[in-house]
The first five atom37 places (N, CA, C, CB, O) and aatype in JSON, in Angstrom:
{
  "aatype": [12, 16, 1, 6, 6, 10, 0, 1, 1, 10, 6, 10, 10, 1, 19, 6, 8, 1, 3, 10, 3, 15, 0, 9, 19, 0, 10, 2, 6, 16, 14, 12, 14, 3, 5, 10, 0, 9, 0, 1, 10, 11, 11, 1, 11, 10, 1, 10, 1, 3, 6, 9, 15, 17, 9, 6, 3, 2, 10, 19, 14, 3, 9, 9, 0],
  "atom_mask": [
    [1, 1, 1, 1, 1],
    [1, 1, 1, 1, 1],
    [1, 1, 1, 1, 1],
    [1, 1, 1, 1, 1],
    [1, 1, 1, 1, 1],
    [1, 1, 1, 1, 1],
    [1, 1, 1, 1, 1],
    [1, 1, 1, 1, 1],
    [1, 1, 1, 1, 1],
    [1, 1, 1, 1, 1],
    [1, 1, 1, 1, 1],
    [1, 1, 1, 1, 1],
    [1, 1, 1, 1, 1],
    [1, 1, 1, 1, 1],
    [1, 1, 1, 1, 1],
    [1, 1, 1, 1, 1],
    [1, 1, 1, 1, 1],
    [1, 1, 1, 1, 1],
    [1, 1, 1, 1, 1],
    [1, 1, 1, 1, 1],
    [1, 1, 1, 1, 1],
    [1, 1, 1, 1, 1],
    [1, 1, 1, 1, 1],
    [1, 1, 1, 1, 1],
    [1, 1, 1, 1, 1],
    [1, 1, 1, 1, 1],
    [1, 1, 1, 1, 1],
    [1, 1, 1, 1, 1],
    [1, 1, 1, 1, 1],
    [1, 1, 1, 1, 1],
    [1, 1, 1, 1, 1],
    [1, 1, 1, 1, 1],
    [1, 1, 1, 1, 1],
    [1, 1, 1, 1, 1],
    [1, 1, 1, 1, 1],
    [1, 1, 1, 1, 1],
    [1, 1, 1, 1, 1],
    [1, 1, 1, 1, 1],
    [1, 1, 1, 1, 1],
    [1, 1, 1, 1, 1],
    [1, 1, 1, 1, 1],
    [1, 1, 1, 1, 1],
    [1, 1, 1, 1, 1],
    [1, 1, 1, 1, 1],
    [1, 1, 1, 1, 1],
    [1, 1, 1, 1, 1],
    [1, 1, 1, 1, 1],
    [1, 1, 1, 1, 1],
    [1, 1, 1, 1, 1],
    [1, 1, 1, 1, 1],
    [1, 1, 1, 1, 1],
    [1, 1, 1, 1, 1],
    [1, 1, 1, 1, 1],
    [1, 1, 1, 1, 1],
    [1, 1, 1, 1, 1],
    [1, 1, 1, 1, 1],
    [1, 1, 1, 1, 1],
    [1, 1, 1, 1, 1],
    [1, 1, 1, 1, 1],
    [1, 1, 1, 1, 1],
    [1, 1, 1, 1, 1],
    [1, 1, 1, 1, 1],
    [1, 1, 1, 1, 1],
    [1, 1, 1, 1, 1],
    [1, 1, 1, 1, 1]
  ],
  "atom_positions": [
    [[-2.1, 15.23, -12.36], [-0.77, 14.64, -12.29], [-0.4, 14.05, -13.65], [-0.72, 13.56, -11.18], [-1.25, 13.52, -14.37]],
    [[0.85, 14.15, -13.97], [1.33, 13.56, -15.22], [1.56, 12.06, -15.01], [2.64, 14.26, -15.7], [1.56, 11.56, -13.89]],
    [[1.75, 11.36, -16.1], [2.02, 9.91, -16.03], [3.28, 9.63, -15.23], [2.14, 9.31, -17.44], [3.34, 8.67, -14.46]],
    [[4.3, 10.49, -15.4], [5.55, 10.29, -14.67], [5.34, 10.48, -13.17], [6.63, 11.27, -15.18], [5.87, 9.72, -12.35]],
    [[4.56, 11.49, -12.81], [4.28, 11.73, -11.4], [3.48, 10.57, -10.81], [3.51, 13.06, -11.22], [3.73, 10.15, -9.68]],
    [[2.52, 10.07, -11.57], [1.74, 8.92, -11.1], [2.63, 7.7, -10.92], [0.6, 8.61, -12.08], [2.48, 6.95, -9.95]],
    [[3.55, 7.49, -11.85], [4.45, 6.34, -11.76], [5.36, 6.46, -10.52], [5.31, 6.23, -13.05], [5.6, 5.47, -9.83]],
    [[5.85, 7.66, -10.26], [6.69, 7.87, -9.06], [5.88, 7.64, -7.79], [7.29, 9.3, -9.06], [6.34, 6.99, -6.86]],
    [[4.67, 8.18, -7.77], [3.78, 8.01, -6.61], [3.48, 6.53, -6.39], [2.46, 8.8, -6.8], [3.46, 6.04, -5.26]],
    [[3.24, 5.82, -7.49], [2.95, 4.39, -7.42], [4.11, 3.63, -6.79], [2.65, 3.84, -8.81], [3.9, 2.77, -5.94]],
    [[5.32, 3.95, -7.19], [6.48, 3.27, -6.63], [6.63, 3.56, -5.14], [7.76, 3.69, -7.38], [6.94, 2.67, -4.35]],
    [[6.41, 4.81, -4.75], [6.49, 5.16, -3.33], [5.44, 4.42, -2.5], [6.31, 6.67, -3.14], [5.72, 3.95, -1.4]],
    [[4.24, 4.32, -3.05], [3.17, 3.61, -2.35], [3.49, 2.12, -2.22], [1.84, 3.79, -3.09], [3.21, 1.52, -1.18]],
    [[4.06, 1.55, -3.25], [4.43, 0.13, -3.18], [5.5, -0.12, -2.12], [4.94, -0.36, -4.55], [5.45, -1.11, -1.4]],
    [[6.45, 0.79, -2.03], [7.5, 0.67, -1.0], [6.87, 0.77, 0.4], [8.6, 1.76, -1.18], [7.18, -0.02, 1.29]],
    [[6.0, 1.75, 0.57], [5.34, 1.91, 1.87], [4.5, 0.69, 2.21], [4.46, 3.18, 1.89], [4.47, 0.25, 3.36]],
    [[3.83, 0.12, 1.21], [3.0, -1.08, 1.4], [3.87, -2.24, 1.88], [2.27, -1.45, 0.09], [3.48, -2.97, 2.8]],
    [[5.05, -2.42, 1.27], [5.97, -3.49, 1.69], [6.5, -3.22, 3.1], [7.15, -3.6, 0.7], [6.65, -4.14, 3.9]],
    [[6.78, -1.95, 3.41], [7.27, -1.6, 4.74], [6.22, -1.92, 5.81], [7.64, -0.12, 4.8], [6.54, -2.38, 6.9]],
    [[4.96, -1.66, 5.47], [3.89, -1.98, 6.42], [3.81, -3.48, 6.65], [2.54, -1.44, 5.92], [3.57, -3.92, 7.78]],
    [[4.0, -4.27, 5.61], [4.04, -5.73, 5.78], [5.09, -6.11, 6.81], [4.34, -6.42, 4.43], [4.82, -6.9, 7.72]],
    [[6.27, -5.55, 6.66], [7.36, -5.85, 7.59], [7.02, -5.41, 9.01], [8.66, -5.17, 7.13], [7.3, -6.13, 9.97]],
    [[6.43, -4.25, 9.14], [6.07, -3.74, 10.46], [5.01, -4.62, 11.13], [5.57, -2.29, 10.36], [5.07, -4.87, 12.33]],
    [[4.05, -5.08, 10.35], [2.99, -5.93, 10.89], [3.58, -7.26, 11.36], [1.89, -6.18, 9.83], [3.23, -7.75, 12.43]],
    [[4.45, -7.84, 10.56], [5.1, -9.1, 10.95], [5.92, -8.9, 12.22], [6.01, -9.62, 9.8], [5.87, -9.73, 13.13]],
    [[6.67, -7.8, 12.29], [7.5, -7.54, 13.46], [6.64, -7.37, 14.72], [8.35, -6.29, 13.24], [6.98, -7.88, 15.78]],
    [[5.54, -6.66, 14.59], [4.65, -6.48, 15.75], [4.03, -7.8, 16.19], [3.55, -5.47, 15.43], [3.87, -8.06, 17.38]],
    [[3.68, -8.64, 15.22], [3.08, -9.94, 15.56], [4.06, -10.87, 16.26], [2.56, -10.62, 14.32], [3.66, -11.77, 16.98]],
    [[5.35, -10.65, 16.04], [6.37, -11.52, 16.64], [6.78, -11.09, 18.04], [7.59, -11.55, 15.76], [7.54, -11.8, 18.7]],
    [[6.28, -9.95, 18.5], [6.61, -9.52, 19.86], [5.87, -10.4, 20.86], [6.25, -8.01, 20.08], [4.83, -10.98, 20.53]],
    [[6.39, -10.5, 22.1], [5.74, -11.36, 23.1], [4.27, -11.0, 23.35], [6.49, -11.27, 24.4], [3.43, -11.88, 23.5]],
    [[3.97, -9.7, 23.4], [2.58, -9.28, 23.59], [2.24, -8.26, 22.49], [2.35, -8.66, 25.03], [2.37, -7.05, 22.7]],
    [[1.81, -8.75, 21.32], [1.56, -7.85, 20.2], [0.46, -6.83, 20.52], [1.17, -8.64, 18.97], [-0.55, -7.17, 21.14]],
    [[0.67, -5.61, 20.1], [-0.31, -4.55, 20.27], [-1.34, -4.67, 19.15], [0.37, -3.13, 20.26], [-1.11, -4.21, 18.03]],
    [[-2.47, -5.27, 19.46], [-3.48, -5.56, 18.45], [-4.07, -4.29, 17.83], [-4.6, -6.38, 19.06], [-4.42, -4.28, 16.65]],
    [[-4.17, -3.23, 18.61], [-4.69, -1.97, 18.08], [-3.73, -1.38, 17.05], [-4.93, -0.96, 19.22], [-4.15, -0.91, 15.99]],
    [[-2.45, -1.41, 17.36], [-1.45, -0.91, 16.42], [-1.44, -1.75, 15.14], [-0.05, -0.9, 17.06], [-1.33, -1.21, 14.04]],
    [[-1.55, -3.06, 15.29], [-1.58, -3.94, 14.13], [-2.81, -3.66, 13.28], [-1.57, -5.42, 14.57], [-2.72, -3.62, 12.05]],
    [[-3.94, -3.46, 13.91], [-5.17, -3.16, 13.17], [-5.04, -1.85, 12.41], [-6.37, -3.1, 14.12], [-5.5, -1.74, 11.27]],
    [[-4.42, -0.85, 13.04], [-4.23, 0.44, 12.37], [-3.3, 0.3, 11.16], [-3.66, 1.48, 13.35], [-3.55, 0.89, 10.11]],
    [[-2.24, -0.47, 11.32], [-1.32, -0.69, 10.2], [-2.01, -1.43, 9.06], [-0.09, -1.47, 10.67], [-1.8, -1.11, 7.89]],
    [[-2.82, -2.41, 9.4], [-3.54, -3.16, 8.37], [-4.54, -2.25, 7.63], [-4.28, -4.36, 8.99], [-4.72, -2.36, 6.42]],
    [[-5.18, -1.38, 8.38], [-6.12, -0.44, 7.75], [-5.39, 0.51, 6.82], [-6.89, 0.36, 8.83], [-5.85, 0.79, 5.71]],
    [[-4.24, 1.0, 7.26], [-3.41, 1.88, 6.41], [-2.97, 1.13, 5.16], [-2.17, 2.39, 7.19], [-2.96, 1.69, 4.06]],
    [[-2.61, -0.14, 5.33], [-2.17, -0.96, 4.21], [-3.31, -1.13, 3.19], [-1.69, -2.35, 4.71], [-3.06, -1.09, 1.98]],
    [[-4.53, -1.31, 3.66], [-5.68, -1.42, 2.76], [-5.92, -0.12, 1.99], [-6.93, -1.8, 3.55], [-6.23, -0.15, 0.8]],
    [[-5.77, 1.02, 2.68], [-5.92, 2.31, 1.99], [-4.85, 2.47, 0.91], [-5.84, 3.48, 3.01], [-5.14, 2.96, -0.18]],
    [[-3.62, 2.07, 1.22], [-2.55, 2.13, 0.24], [-2.87, 1.24, -0.96], [-1.21, 1.72, 0.87], [-2.66, 1.63, -2.1]],
    [[-3.38, 0.05, -0.69], [-3.72, -0.88, -1.77], [-4.77, -0.27, -2.69], [-4.24, -2.23, -1.2], [-4.69, -0.4, -3.91]],
    [[-5.77, 0.4, -2.09], [-6.8, 1.07, -2.89], [-6.19, 2.16, -3.77], [-7.88, 1.67, -1.99], [-6.52, 2.27, -4.95]],
    [[-5.29, 2.96, -3.2], [-4.66, 4.03, -3.96], [-3.76, 3.46, -5.06], [-3.85, 4.95, -3.02], [-3.71, 3.99, -6.17]],
    [[-3.06, 2.39, -4.74], [-2.21, 1.73, -5.74], [-3.08, 1.24, -6.9], [-1.43, 0.55, -5.1], [-2.73, 1.44, -8.06]],
    [[-4.19, 0.61, -6.59], [-5.09, 0.12, -7.63], [-5.63, 1.26, -8.49], [-6.26, -0.65, -7.01], [-5.72, 1.14, -9.71]],
    [[-5.98, 2.36, -7.85], [-6.51, 3.52, -8.58], [-5.46, 4.06, -9.56], [-6.95, 4.62, -7.6], [-5.77, 4.35, -10.72]],
    [[-4.23, 4.2, -9.09], [-3.16, 4.71, -9.94], [-2.88, 3.74, -11.09], [-1.87, 4.96, -9.12], [-2.73, 4.16, -12.23]],
    [[-2.82, 2.44, -10.77], [-2.59, 1.46, -11.83], [-3.67, 1.52, -12.89], [-2.51, 0.05, -11.23], [-3.38, 1.41, -14.08]],
    [[-4.92, 1.68, -12.46], [-6.03, 1.79, -13.41], [-5.88, 3.01, -14.3], [-7.35, 1.84, -12.67], [-6.24, 2.97, -15.47]],
    [[-5.36, 4.09, -13.75], [-5.2, 5.31, -14.53], [-3.98, 5.27, -15.44], [-5.1, 6.5, -13.6], [-3.95, 5.96, -16.46]],
    [[-3.0, 4.47, -15.09], [-1.81, 4.37, -15.92], [-2.0, 3.42, -17.1], [-0.63, 3.91, -15.08], [-1.41, 3.61, -18.17]],
    [[-2.82, 2.41, -16.91], [-3.05, 1.42, -17.97], [-4.31, 1.8, -18.72], [-3.16, -0.01, -17.39], [-5.38, 1.86, -18.13]],
    [[-4.19, 2.04, -20.02], [-5.38, 2.43, -20.78], [-6.38, 1.29, -20.89], [-4.98, 2.91, -22.19], [-6.0, 0.12, -20.91]],
    [[-7.66, 1.65, -20.95], [-8.71, 0.66, -21.14], [-8.63, 0.12, -22.56], [-10.11, 1.27, -20.86], [-8.5, 0.88, -23.52]],
    [[-8.7, -1.18, -22.68], [-8.67, -1.81, -23.99], [-10.05, -2.39, -24.26], [-7.55, -2.91, -24.08], [-10.53, -3.25, -23.52]],
    [[-10.67, -1.92, -25.3], [-11.99, -2.42, -25.64], [-11.78, -3.58, -26.62], [-12.9, -1.28, -26.27], [-11.23, -3.42, -27.71]],
    [[-12.23, -4.76, -26.19], [-12.02, -5.96, -27.02], [-13.17, -6.17, -27.96], [-11.84, -7.2, -26.16], [-13.17, -7.13, -28.73]]
  ]
}
């Protein structure tokens, strides 16, 4: 992937990560929250965070001090 493609992917992942936050909050506010669905969303959110971190690491060059 090129740097531009990685940057676009990164932005999409960040949007999805924020959307999952909203979905988790909304599910928690229901009278009887579906704990399994919440757990699945949280797991997906963690996977997204890992992918976001990986892309960020690849976009930012290592600086040797």
